[in-house]
C-alpha positions as CSV (number, residue, x, y, z in Angstrom):
1,M,0.0,0.0,0.0
2,K,1.2,3.5,-0.9
3,I,-0.1,6.8,0.4
4,L,0.5,10.3,-0.9
5,L,0.5,12.9,1.9
6,G,0.3,16.6,0.8
7,S,-1.5,19.8,0.5
8,P,-1.6,23.2,-1.2
9,A,0.9,25.2,0.9
10,R,1.1,28.9,1.6
11,Q,2.1,29.4,5.2
12,D,4.0,31.3,7.7
13,T,7.5,29.8,8.1
14,R,7.2,29.2,11.9
15,I,3.8,27.4,11.6
16,F,5.0,25.3,8.6
17,E,8.1,24.2,10.6
18,Q,5.9,22.9,13.4
19,Y,3.6,21.3,10.9
20,I,6.5,19.4,9.4
21,K,7.7,18.3,12.8
22,G,4.3,16.9,13.4
23,L,4.4,14.9,10.2
24,D,7.8,13.6,11.1
25,K,6.3,12.1,14.3
26,L,3.5,10.3,12.4
27,D,3.3,6.6,12.8
28,L,3.6,5.2,9.2
29,P,2.0,1.8,8.5
30,C,3.2,1.7,4.9
31,Q,5.0,3.8,2.3
32,V,4.0,7.4,2.7
33,D,5.4,10.0,0.2
34,R,5.0,13.7,0.6
35,F,4.1,16.2,-2.1
36,F,3.1,19.8,-1.8
37,I,1.8,22.5,-4.2
38,L,3.8,25.6,-3.2
39,N,1.4,28.5,-3.7
40,D,3.6,31.6,-4.0
41,A,5.6,30.1,-1.1
42,D,9.3,30.2,-1.7
43,N,9.8,30.5,2.1
44,L,8.8,26.8,2.5
45,K,11.3,25.3,0.1
46,P,14.0,24.8,2.8
47,Y,11.7,22.4,4.7
48,L,11.1,20.1,1.7
49,K,13.2,17.9,-0.6
50,Q,13.2,18.9,-4.3
51,N,11.0,16.0,-5.3
52,E,8.4,16.8,-2.6
53,Y,6.9,19.9,-4.2
54,T,5.9,21.7,-7.4
55,E,5.1,25.4,-7.7
56,Y,1.9,27.2,-8.5
57,N,2.5,30.9,-8.5
58,T,-0.1,33.5,-9.4
59,G,0.9,36.5,-7.3
60,D,-2.4,36.9,-5.6
61,H,-2.6,38.6,-2.1
62,Y,-3.7,36.6,0.9
63,E,-4.2,38.2,4.3
64,K,-4.6,36.8,7.8
65,N,-4.2,38.3,11.3
66,E,-5.3,37.7,14.9
67,L,-8.9,38.3,14.0
68,S,-9.5,36.1,11.0
69,H,-8.3,34.7,7.6
70,Y,-9.5,36.8,4.7
71,W,-10.4,34.7,1.6
72,R,-10.8,36.7,-1.6
73,K,-12.0,35.3,-4.9
74,P,-8.5,34.8,-6.4
75,N,-7.6,32.8,-3.3
76,L,-10.6,30.7,-3.5
77,D,-10.5,30.1,-7.3
78,K,-7.1,28.4,-7.3
79,M,-7.8,26.1,-4.3
80,P,-9.7,23.5,-6.4
81,I,-7.0,23.6,-9.1
82,M,-4.3,22.8,-6.6
83,R,-6.2,20.1,-4.9
84,N,-7.0,18.5,-8.2
85,M,-3.3,18.6,-9.0
86,L,-2.8,16.4,-5.9
87,I,-5.5,14.0,-7.2
88,E,-3.7,13.7,-10.5
89,K,-0.4,13.0,-8.7
90,T,-2.2,10.3,-6.7
91,L,-3.5,8.6,-9.7
92,S,-0.4,8.9,-11.9
93,G,1.8,7.7,-9.1
94,N,-0.4,4.6,-8.4
95,Y,-1.1,5.6,-4.8
96,D,-3.8,3.8,-2.9
97,Y,-4.8,6.9,-0.9
98,L,-4.4,10.6,-0.8
99,F,-4.0,12.0,2.7
100,M,-4.4,15.8,2.5
101,V,-3.4,17.6,5.7
102,D,-3.7,21.4,5.7
103,T,-0.4,23.2,6.6
104,D,-1.6,24.8,9.8
105,L,-2.6,21.6,11.5
106,I,-0.6,19.6,14.1
107,I,-1.7,16.0,13.9
108,Q,-1.2,13.3,16.4
109,P,1.2,10.4,15.7
110,Q,-1.6,7.8,15.6
111,T,-3.9,9.8,13.2
112,L,-3.2,8.0,10.0
113,N,-3.5,4.5,11.6
114,A,-6.8,5.5,13.1
115,L,-8.2,6.7,9.8
116,L,-7.0,3.6,8.0
117,E,-8.4,1.3,10.6
118,A,-11.9,2.9,10.1
119,N,-11.8,1.3,6.6
120,K,-13.8,4.1,4.9
121,D,-13.3,5.5,1.4
122,I,-13.5,9.1,2.7
123,I,-12.7,9.9,6.3
124,A,-11.3,13.0,8.0
125,E,-9.9,13.7,11.4
126,I,-11.7,16.4,13.4
127,F,-10.4,19.7,14.7
128,W,-11.9,22.8,16.3
129,T,-11.3,26.4,15.5
130,K,-12.1,29.5,17.5
131,V,-12.7,31.7,14.5
132,H,-13.3,34.9,16.6
133,P,-10.9,35.2,19.5
134,D,-13.0,37.8,21.3
135,K,-16.2,35.8,21.1
136,D,-17.6,33.1,23.4
137,D,-16.7,29.5,22.9
138,H,-20.1,28.7,21.3
139,R,-18.7,30.3,18.2
140,T,-16.1,27.6,17.8
141,Q,-16.2,26.0,14.4
142,V,-15.4,22.4,13.3
143,N,-14.2,21.0,10.0
144,C,-17.4,19.0,9.3
145,W,-21.1,19.8,8.7
146,D,-24.3,18.0,8.1
147,F,-25.6,19.8,5.0
148,G,-25.5,23.1,3.0
149,Q,-22.6,25.5,3.4
150,N,-21.9,24.9,7.1
151,D,-25.2,23.8,8.6
152,R,-25.5,21.3,11.4
153,F,-28.2,19.5,13.3
154,E,-28.9,20.9,16.8
155,H,-26.8,18.5,18.8
156,S,-24.1,17.5,16.3
157,K,-21.3,19.5,17.8
158,E,-21.9,17.9,21.2
159,I,-22.0,14.5,19.6
160,W,-18.7,15.1,17.7
161,K,-16.9,16.0,21.0
162,K,-17.2,12.3,22.0
163,P,-14.6,9.9,20.6
164,G,-16.1,8.0,17.8
165,L,-16.8,7.6,14.1
166,Y,-19.7,9.6,12.6
167,R,-21.2,10.0,9.1
168,V,-21.3,13.7,8.1
169,G,-22.5,15.7,5.1
170,G,-19.2,17.2,4.4
171,T,-15.6,17.6,5.6
172,G,-12.0,18.3,4.7
173,A,-8.6,19.7,5.7
174,C,-7.3,16.5,7.3
175,I,-8.8,13.9,5.0
176,L,-7.9,10.4,3.8
177,I,-9.4,9.5,0.4
178,H,-9.2,6.2,-1.4
179,R,-8.1,6.3,-5.1
180,K,-11.4,4.7,-6.1
181,V,-13.2,8.0,-5.3
182,F,-11.1,9.8,-7.8
183,E,-11.4,7.0,-10.4
184,S,-15.1,7.5,-10.2
185,G,-14.8,11.1,-11.3
186,V,-15.0,12.9,-7.9
187,D,-12.8,16.0,-7.6
188,Y,-12.7,19.5,-6.1
189,S,-14.0,21.4,-9.2
190,P,-16.8,24.0,-8.6
191,I,-20.4,23.1,-9.4
192,Y,-21.7,26.2,-11.1
193,N,-25.4,25.8,-10.1
194,L,-24.8,25.4,-6.3
195,K,-24.5,28.5,-4.1
196,L,-21.6,27.2,-2.0
197,I,-18.3,28.7,-1.1
198,G,-15.1,26.5,-0.8
199,E,-13.8,23.5,-2.7
200,D,-14.4,21.1,0.2
201,R,-18.2,21.7,-0.2
202,F,-18.1,20.8,-3.9
203,F,-15.9,17.8,-3.3
204,S,-18.4,16.6,-0.6
205,V,-21.4,17.1,-2.9
206,R,-19.7,15.3,-5.7
207,A,-18.7,12.4,-3.5
208,V,-22.2,11.8,-2.2
209,C,-23.7,12.0,-5.7
210,H,-21.2,9.3,-6.7
211,G,-22.4,7.0,-3.9
212,F,-19.7,7.6,-1.3
213,D,-20.4,8.4,2.3
214,L,-18.3,10.9,4.3
215,W,-17.0,10.2,7.8
216,I,-15.4,12.1,10.6
217,D,-13.2,10.4,13.2
218,T,-12.9,12.1,16.6
219,H,-10.3,9.9,18.4
220,C,-7.2,11.9,17.4
221,P,-8.2,15.6,17.2
222,C,-5.8,17.9,15.3
223,L,-4.6,21.2,16.7
224,H,-5.4,24.1,14.4
225,L,-2.8,26.9,14.6
226,Y,-5.3,29.4,13.2
227,R,-3.5,32.5,14.5
228,E,-0.1,33.6,15.7
229,S,-1.1,33.6,19.3
230,E,-2.1,29.9,19.1
231,L,1.4,29.1,17.7
232,I,3.0,30.9,20.6
233,K,0.8,29.0,23.1
234,Y,1.7,25.7,21.4
235,L,5.4,26.5,21.4
236,G,5.2,27.4,25.1
237,G,3.6,24.0,25.8
238,I,6.4,22.2,23.9
239,N,9.0,24.1,25.9
240,N,7.3,23.3,29.2
241,D,7.1,19.6,28.4
242,S,10.8,19.5,27.6
243,E,11.9,21.1,30.9
């Protein structure tokens, strides 16, 4: 069995460094190769081997700060292109799975094993994001939903906080996908007659229409370094543990 691990990559250097360190600790049950689409991200090359990336440069502007990430149309338009490039790499390289892990996530060492043991064609690991740092915890978001753009049934969030395996309407960001899904024609391309934003939504709709269920695992939650202050807090925890 072979797995391709990768992601589109445009990231702050310090966050990417911790991301790579997390990948280095991953328990590997088989051959796992890395491949990234560097999105106007020359600063990340020192952390990768030459055969572990290709470049996709468009010169668009992307902004994030302590309050939020600001996605503009040029940013959104090229995300499905880059994710589809990873699909093509998976198929042409005869990989059994694509494991896409966004570059601001710190994953637990046992994450990949847990996802494989679930034996699902499409399965993601959960993570939680406090999108607005000055708001109450009830505004915390999660990388899965039941339907629509980001809609959930009343008690879904409370259910997903319990360790388990749950069928969802959509997910992404830390996701393991079997090659049979791509061979059936599922990809991240936009669907012009759906009023949705974000390539993960279109992938999820396409997958279900092709007969695949989507699942979220909650045994090994990722840490989402969504803002600089969370990186500082994470680094402080590492330093305290090593003392």
